[in-house]
C-alpha beads as a LAMMPS data file, in Angstrom:
LAMMPS data file: protein, C-alpha beads

66 atoms
65 bonds

1 atom types
1 bond types

-500.0 500.0 xlo xhi
-500.0 500.0 ylo yhi
-500.0 500.0 zlo zhi

Masses

1 110.0

Atoms # bond

1 1 1 -9.174 4.845 -1.720
2 1 1 -6.199 2.406 -0.917
3 1 1 -2.901 2.349 0.122
4 1 1 -0.730 4.857 -1.382
5 1 1 2.969 4.395 -2.170
6 1 1 5.647 6.855 -1.933
7 1 1 8.043 6.039 -4.885
8 1 1 10.638 8.105 -3.416
9 1 1 10.687 6.018 -0.030
10 1 1 9.987 2.688 -1.577
11 1 1 13.545 0.862 -1.746
12 1 1 11.916 -2.164 -3.635
13 1 1 12.171 -4.688 -0.591
14 1 1 8.775 -6.227 -1.784
15 1 1 7.457 -6.769 1.952
16 1 1 4.305 -4.783 1.151
17 1 1 3.321 -7.071 -1.509
18 1 1 4.357 -10.280 -0.067
19 1 1 2.246 -9.529 3.221
20 1 1 -1.063 -8.259 1.184
21 1 1 -3.406 -10.701 1.950
22 1 1 -5.276 -9.682 -1.139
23 1 1 -2.235 -9.414 -3.688
24 1 1 -3.493 -5.874 -4.290
25 1 1 0.471 -4.545 -4.600
26 1 1 2.695 -5.467 -6.859
27 1 1 6.394 -4.757 -7.944
28 1 1 7.044 -2.829 -11.108
29 1 1 10.572 -1.562 -12.237
30 1 1 11.956 -2.086 -8.481
31 1 1 9.201 -0.163 -7.233
32 1 1 5.725 -1.161 -5.337
33 1 1 2.478 -0.118 -7.067
34 1 1 -1.121 -0.805 -6.262
35 1 1 -2.414 -2.439 -9.049
36 1 1 -5.910 -3.058 -8.058
37 1 1 -7.043 0.025 -5.494
38 1 1 -10.608 -1.088 -5.283
39 1 1 -9.677 -4.447 -3.684
40 1 1 -7.523 -2.832 -1.006
41 1 1 -9.517 -4.126 2.520
42 1 1 -7.159 -1.111 4.540
43 1 1 -5.808 -3.860 6.804
44 1 1 -2.236 -2.107 7.146
45 1 1 -0.314 -5.415 6.507
46 1 1 1.904 -3.690 3.760
47 1 1 2.320 -0.370 5.772
48 1 1 3.288 -2.631 9.163
49 1 1 5.628 -4.284 7.056
50 1 1 7.383 -1.294 5.366
51 1 1 10.454 0.085 7.263
52 1 1 10.740 3.046 5.273
53 1 1 7.073 4.371 5.816
54 1 1 6.329 4.189 1.852
55 1 1 2.841 3.133 2.566
56 1 1 0.245 5.371 3.721
57 1 1 -3.492 5.327 3.578
58 1 1 -5.590 8.399 2.326
59 1 1 -9.268 8.559 3.489
60 1 1 -12.227 10.770 2.490
61 1 1 -14.603 12.164 5.141
62 1 1 -17.101 9.912 3.804
63 1 1 -14.840 7.061 4.661
64 1 1 -14.307 8.127 8.116
65 1 1 -17.970 8.914 8.916
66 1 1 -17.598 12.810 8.958

Bonds

1 1 1 2
2 1 2 3
3 1 3 4
4 1 4 5
5 1 5 6
6 1 6 7
7 1 7 8
8 1 8 9
9 1 9 10
10 1 10 11
11 1 11 12
12 1 12 13
13 1 13 14
14 1 14 15
15 1 15 16
16 1 16 17
17 1 17 18
18 1 18 19
19 1 19 20
20 1 20 21
21 1 21 22
22 1 22 23
23 1 23 24
24 1 24 25
25 1 25 26
26 1 26 27
27 1 27 28
28 1 28 29
29 1 29 30
30 1 30 31
31 1 31 32
32 1 32 33
33 1 33 34
34 1 34 35
35 1 35 36
36 1 36 37
37 1 37 38
38 1 38 39
39 1 39 40
40 1 40 41
41 1 41 42
42 1 42 43
43 1 43 44
44 1 44 45
45 1 45 46
46 1 46 47
47 1 47 48
48 1 48 49
49 1 49 50
50 1 50 51
51 1 51 52
52 1 52 53
53 1 53 54
54 1 54 55
55 1 55 56
56 1 56 57
57 1 57 58
58 1 58 59
59 1 59 60
60 1 60 61
61 1 61 62
62 1 62 63
63 1 63 64
64 1 64 65
65 1 65 66
């Protein structure tokens, strides 16, 4: 799993892509896209910068140690 972008909430400000330390997020047609999901570290930089709450994380029970 990786960051998940809600395209309906994304306003194309590019802050998530700018602050992603691994360049996992790119802009396509004015909307953020997680291009390399397997490279995501779940650091939360993208989520923290998003004023529209368009970025979230989905974790499996195994990832949470459940």
